[in-house]
N, C-alpha and C positions, 0 to 999 in steps of 0.2 A: 260677330261679323261687323256689326255697326261700330264697335269700339276700335277694331283694327282699321277699318276703312277711314275712320275720322281722326285717328291719332297722327297721321302724317301731316307735316306742316306744308306739304306740297298739295295745294288745292286741286290740282289736275292730275293726281296720281292714278295709277291703274293697279288692279289686283286680279290675279288668276286664282280661281277657287276650283280645286280638283275634286271630283266625285268619282266613285267606283264604276258607275254605269250611266248609260244614256237616260234611262228612266229617272234616275236620281237628279240628273241635270234638269230634265224637263219638269219634274215635280217642283224643284226649288225655283226654277224660272217662273212657273205659274204661281207658286205660293208667295214668293217675294213680290211679284207683280200683281198679286190679287187685289191689293188695295192700291188703286191707281189714282193719280192726281187728276183733277177735273180739267186741266189744261191740255190733256193729250189730244192730238188730232185724230179724228175718226178714221182717216186713211191708214193710220198705224194699227188699227184694230182688226186686222185680218187674220185672227186666230193663230195657227201655227206659223204662218208666214211673217208674222210680226217679229221684228228682229230686236227691238229694244223695249225694255220695261223700265218704269220708274215706280218707286214704292215709297209709301209714307214710313215704312219700317227703316228705310235707308235714305233719308232726305238728301237731295242733291246728287244722287248717284244714279248713273245709267247702268242698266244690267243687260248683258248680252249672253248668248250661249253658243257653244261649239262642241259638236260630237259627231261621230261617224255615221249616225243614222239620219242626219240632215243631208239634203242633197248638196252636191258640190257647189252649186251657185250660191245657195244660202250660206254654206260654211265660209266661202270666200268673201261674200258681202259682210257677214257678221264680223269676221276677223279684220277686214279692212276698216269697217266703221269703228270697231273697238280700238284699232291701232292709231286712228287719227288723233292728233293732239287737239284738245279743246280746252281753252283757258277757263279755269275755275270749275271744271266738271270732273268729278271722280267717276271712274268706270270700273265695273267688275265683269269679268268673263267667267261664267260658270262653264266648266269643261270636264272632259274625260282626259285620259292620258294621251289622247290624240294631240293635245296642245303641248305635251311635254317634250316633244322633239321636233326639230326642223323649223320652228318659227322664231322670229326675232322681233318682238314687239318692244318699241322704245318706251321708256318711263314706267316699267313695271316695278313698283315699289314693294309689293307684297305678293308672295305666293302662299296660298292657304290650302292645306291639305285637309279637307273636310273628311275625306276617307283616305286612309293610308293605301299605298299601292297593294293590290292583291296579286299582281303578277310582276315579275321583274325585280322584286326585292329592292336592295339598296341602289342598284343601277337606275331603276325607274324613279326612286325617290330623288336621286341626284339630278336626273334629267328634269324632273319637275321643278326643283328648287333652282336649277340653273337658268330658269326664265327670268330671274330677278338679278339685280346687281351685275348687270352686263356692262362691258366696256368701261370699267372703272367706276360705275355708279354704285350707290349704296342701296341695299335692299334687305328685306326681312323674309324669312320663311317660317311659316306657322303650321302646326299639325294639331288637329283635334284628336286626342288619344283617350280611349276608354280605359278604365282601371285594369281590365284584363289584357290590354295591349301594352302595358308598361314595359314588359320585357323587350318589346320591339325597339323601344327607345334606346335601351342599353346595347342591344345587338347592333343597331344602326350606328351608334357612336363608336363601338369597337371596330366595325368594318370600315368606317370612315377613317379612323386613326390608322388602321393597317394599310389602307390604300394610299394614304398620304405619306406614310413612312416617316413621319415627322410630327412635331407638336402641331395640332390643328389650329388654324386661325379662326375657326368657328366652333361654337359649342351648342349642343342641344341643352336648353335650359327650361326647366319647368316654370311657367309663368304663373299659373294658378290652377286650383282645382275647384270646380263648381259642381255641386250636385243639382241635378235637374229633377224636379218634382220631389 
């Protein structure tokens, strides 16, 4: 995640990170924000109502969250704050598929699928990646795939090619394989 968010030459880029469920969003929001910077305002420390996290794991990055279990006002404020342009500040929105449709956030340079869609298949995948590279902008879509999910990549590519009925202008490419532990 750190490598992806810091590879962009645009220092004020935004990234959407999709998770399979609200609990996973909340877990990663807390885990990434667990090591906080000492300059944070005490006013922002209101537990679940706190909208932004900063982390030593991802220096210079503001972390937001969005999912259906948050109340409507919190969702709207979080999305609005994430959407605001801030010079020199990278932002990440940890979210569920709720953010995959009906929102248009400017300057989303990366869509990261930490969890592949569990419902909706290729359509949900395409809605998620459609949050980047909008209105002629350039963007990247990333997916973390377990070895046992490799067949999904080939299936996704074949469906994408069928739907386009032409040579695709994008490819699913393996960037690297890393073993954890």
